[in-house]
C-alpha positions, 0 to 999 in steps of 0.5 A: 334092492340094496337100501330100501325106504319105507313110508308108514314104517311104524304102521300095520303093514309097514312094520311087518314088511320091515321085519321081513326085509331085515330078516332077508338082509336088506338095509332099511330106512323107515319113515313115519310121522307116528300119527297112527304108527306105533313105536312098539311095532318096530321095537325089534327092528330098532335093535337091528343095525341095518335099520334107521327110523326117521320121524318125518311127514310126507307133506314135507318134501325137502325132509323126505328127499333128504331122508331118501339119500342112498336108497334105491327102492321106495315102498310107499305104504303111508296113507290115511286109511280111514275110509268110513269117516272120510266125509268128516274130513275130506282134505285128509285123503287129499293131503295124506294120500294124493299130495303125499304120494306126489311128494314121494315121487318128487323126492324120488326124482330128486334122488334118482330113485327109479323103483316104487312099490305102492299100496293101493286098494280094491276100493279104486274099482268102486261098486264094480259090476264085474265080480270077481274084479280083474285088474283091467276092469273099468273104473266106475263112479267113485263112492269114497274119498279114499278110493278117489284119492288112491285113483289119483295116486295111481295115475300120478305114479303111472305118469311119473313112470312114463315121463321119468322112467320109473319102474312102478308096482301098484298093489290093489289090496283087499282088507289086510288082517293079521298081527299089528292090525289096528283098525277095521271090523275085527278091531271094532267088534272085539273092542265092543265085545270087551265093553259089552259082551251081551250085544254087538252092533254091526253096521249094515245088515251083515250080508255085505260080502268082503275079501281079506288077506293075511298080512304075511301073505300080503308081504310075501306077494309084494316081494314075490312080484319084485323077484320077477323080471318086469318088462313094463314100466307099470305093473298092477296086481290085485292082492287077495284070497280066492274067496270071500265071506259075508260079514255075518260069517266073520262075526260067527268066526269071532264069536265062536273063538271067543265063546260068546253069544251076544245079541246082534244089532244091525243098522242100515241096509246092505251098506255099513256107511256111505262109500262102503262097497257091499261086495268086494272080491278081486280077481287074483288070477294074474298074481296066482299065475306067477306062482304065488298063493295065499297060505291062510284062508280068510277064517284063519286070518280072522282068528290070527288077528283076533288072537293077536288082539287078545294078547295085545289089548294095549293097542286099544 
C-alpha cells in the first residue's frame, strides 16, 4: 500500500483506521458525505499533511472516480448500518450499501485499482443453524434488509475479482465497540440512563446472545491479514472475539460501571426487532490460525466504549 482510499472516513471504524494508517506512514484520501460521520473524529488526521478529506457521496460515481486518482488500495467502510429500522426505509440499504459498492467497484476499475478491503457483517449468515458460524457456512434465508444488501455487495466484489482480476478482502464483522462508537446497544442504553437512571428499556427478553469486537482489534485484524501473502482473488474472514455474552450480561457490565440499579423493562420475546438475530457467534479460527488474536475481552470492550461515551457526551 502506498496511497490508500477510505470510504466512510469520518465514521466510527473509518476514522480509527485512518489514524492507524497515518501513524504507519501511509498517505490517505478520506471520502465521506458526512451524513453520519463526524468531523471531530478526524480532527487530528486533518492536521497531518499525508491526509486529504474529500466530501462526496458514493452515489456519485464520477466524483468518486476522480477522488481515487493516485490511490492503489480501497478500504470500503461506508454503509448504512441502521439494521433495526431498515424496514422503515428499504431503499436506504439498497442505495447506500449495494449500489454504493457497485459504484466503488466501477470507480476502481476506471482508475486501475485492483485491491479492495470491504467491511461486511456476520448478519449475512442470518439465523445460522451452525454455531459458531464458519466462513463456509451456508447462507440461510435473509432476515434483514441490511444483511441482504451486504450479501449483494459481497457477490459483486467476488464477481469483479473474478472478472477484472481484483484482489479482495471481505471481513464479516460482529458488532464493533470502542472509541467513536455512535450507535448500538451501549450507545442506546447509556442515553436512556442519562435521561432516566431509574429504569432501562431493553428490546427483547435479554437472553439474546451476541459477540462483539473492540475497534482497535478490528483494525489490527484487517491490517494483519493484508500483511499476509494472498494466493487467492477473494479472501473472506470472520472477525470477532472467541466468546459471546447475553444482552443481560452486557447490561450488568454497564450498570456495575455506572453504579446504577434501575428497573429493567423488557419488551418482546427472544428478538429485539424484526431481523434481529438472537444468537450471533462467529467461528474465528481462520484468522486466529494466522497469528491474530483479539486483545480485549467483550467486557473490556463494553467498559472502554462506555468510558469514552461518558467523556464525549457531545455525540448525543
